[in-house]
Structures are given as C-alpha cells and as structure tokens.
N, C-alpha and C positions, 0 to 999 in steps of 0.2 A: 672104195668098195662098191660093187654093183650088185643089185638084186633085181631079177626080172627086167634087165635092161635099163633100170633106173639107178641113178647115183644115190647111195644111202647118205643121208645127212650126217655130218660129223657128230652132231650133238643129238643123236636119235632119241636118247632117253628123255631129253628135255622136250623134244617134239611130242613124244607120247604124253609126257606129264602135262605140258601146257594145253595140248588139245583136249585131254581128259578134264583138266581143271575148268577150262573155258566152257566146254559143252555141259559139264555137270552143273556149273553155276547158272548157265542160261536155262537149263531145264528146271533147276530149283526156283529161279526167279519166276518162271512161268507155271510153277506148281504142276509139273508133269514128269512122268518117268519115261516118256516116249518122245523122241525127236524125229520129225518127219522130213525126209528128203524128197518127197513127192511134190513136184511143182504145182500140182492141181489142188493140194491141200491148203487149208487156211493157215496151218502152222508153218508152212514152208518158209515164209518170209522171216520168221523168228530164227530159223535154223539155217538159212541160206548160206551164211558165212562158213559153216562147217562142211558144206557139201559142194562148194564151188570147186571146180577141177583145178587143183594146183598141187605141187609136190607135198607141201606141208599137210594139207588135208588128206591126201592119199596115204601118207605115212601115218598120220594121226589115226585114221580109221583102221589101218592094218594093225597098229600096235596098242590100241586102247582096249580096255576090257569091256567091249561092246558086243552085243549080239544083234544080228539082223533078224527082224521079226516081220515076216510077210510084207510084200510090197516094198516100200522104201522107208520103213520105220526101223529105228535103232534105239536100243536101250542098254543100260549097263547090265552086266550079267547078274548083278545082285544090287539091291538098293543101297547097301552099305558102301559099295564102290562110289556111287553117285554122291553119297553123303561125305565120304572121305575126301574126294576131289574138290567138292564145294568148300569144305573146311580148309583144305590146303590153300586154295586160292585166296580165301578170306585172310588167313594168317599171313601169307606172303604179301598181300597188299598192305596189311597193317604194319608189318615189320619192315618191308623193303620197298613198298610202293610198286611201281612197275619196272623193276630193275632188270628183269630177264623176260625176253619175249622171243618168239621165233618168227622169222620173216616167211614170205610165201615159198621161198626156195628151201626152207628147212634149216636155215642158218641161225645160230644163236646171236641175239642182239643184246648187248649190255647197255643200260641207260643209267645215268647218274640220278639218284633220287635223294632229296634232302631227308633228314630225320623226320619222323612223324610230327613232332611239335613245330617243325618249320614248313610243313606242307600247307598249301592253301585250303580253305574250306571247300573250294570247287573240286580240287583234286580228291579230297577225302570223300566228298559227296558221291563221287563216281564209283567208289568201291562197292563190291558186291554186297558187303555187309550192310550197306545203307540202302539197298534196293528193295528189301523186304524185311519185315520184322521176324526175327527168329522166335518161334513159339514152341512151348512145351505142351504136349508130348511129341508132336509131329517132327520137330527139328531137334529133338533131344540128342540124337546121334551126332549131328553136326556140332552141337555145343560141346559134347563130350570129346570129340576129335580135337576141337580147338583148345579145350582145356588141357588135354594131354600134350599138345604141341607146346603150349605156354609152359607147362610143368617141365617138359623136356628141355626147353630153352633155359629155364631158370636153373635146373640142375647142371646143365653144361656150363652156364655162366659161373655158378658157384665152384665147380671143379676147376675151371680155368683160373679163377681168382686164387683158389687154394694152391694150385701149381705155381702161379706167379709168386705168391708169398713164400712158398717153400724154396723156390729158386733164388729169392732175394736174401734168404738167411745164409750167412757164410757157413760152409761146412769144413771141418778140419779133415785134411787128408790123413791117411794112415801114417805116412812118413812124418807129417807135421805133428801128429799125436805122439809118435815114438820120440821125436826130438824134444817135444815139450816135457815128456816124462823123464828123459835123460837130464835135461837142464834142471828140473825140479829136484833131482837126487843129489 
C-alpha cells in the first residue's frame, strides 16, 4: 500500500505506538511537554532521534497524537496521552524487555528477551522506569495507567487459567449421558 508516494509500513500501528511511547518517555524523563525539532534550540539534541528524516519518523509524526505548536515544537494533544504512552513503554519494558521495535524503514523487529528475573541489572537499569523517580502527585496518572495495565494482565491471566481448568475437566456428551442413564435402568 502506498500513501503520498511512500510505502506504508506493514506494521503501521506498531510504528505509531513505538514512536509515541519513545517520544513520550523521553519528554517525561526531561520533565517537559514540548519536544523541539529546531536545530538551533538547546533541546534539539535530546529529541534529534525523533526528527531525523527517515520513514519511521515520518510515519510516527503523521500517526501519533501530536500537535505542531509554532516553529518546530511538538507536543501531545493532551497531557494524558503523554502519560499513557510513558506508562505503556514502562510496562512493556518490565514485562517483555525490548521484544518489539521498529527499524528505520518502519519494519517490525522481534527480539528474544529473557524473563525479568533472568535479565541483567544493566538491562533493567536502562529501562525508562529507572531513569527518573515516579512522584505523586505529578506522576499520579502514569502510576494509575501502569496499575490498570497490571490489573488487566492479572485478570486476563486468571481468565486463561480458569479456561484451562475448565477444558481439563472431562465433560459428558449428551449421547454419553443418555447411554449412561439407559445402562443404569
């Protein structure tokens, strides 16, 4: 599929998601709501990776919930989006490590990551969660988003276990039940 003469990445949703997560987290770590793409600004070096001209960034900028604010400044359309994407990145890093990323061409790249308990302290130290202390009240929304994600995961896990247990219990078919009642008579 092509749009405006460019090839649309196969995993476009992940391109939008990863771009938004990475930008939101970088903004959170720098305690700002504005990312500057202006090469003359002091903040440009911090956000340079998001504005380098490559297909991943072009699609990320097009599909992320950002607004362009005068000059070369970008911000999320609402602070809650920035908080949500920051929390998503933190949860993904904790649960899955760096299992999914998007290369410069916008292709999804899968990586094998060991379970959290087998990851090295160096790997865990690089996680966004360890870059800055979450504080209440300013980071309360991020904490709530993370708690909701953990709760959803626990509920999904409990449902999967219940389904597995239900599937393991032998069920009598209707014909087997009729046969058993005839034999009993």
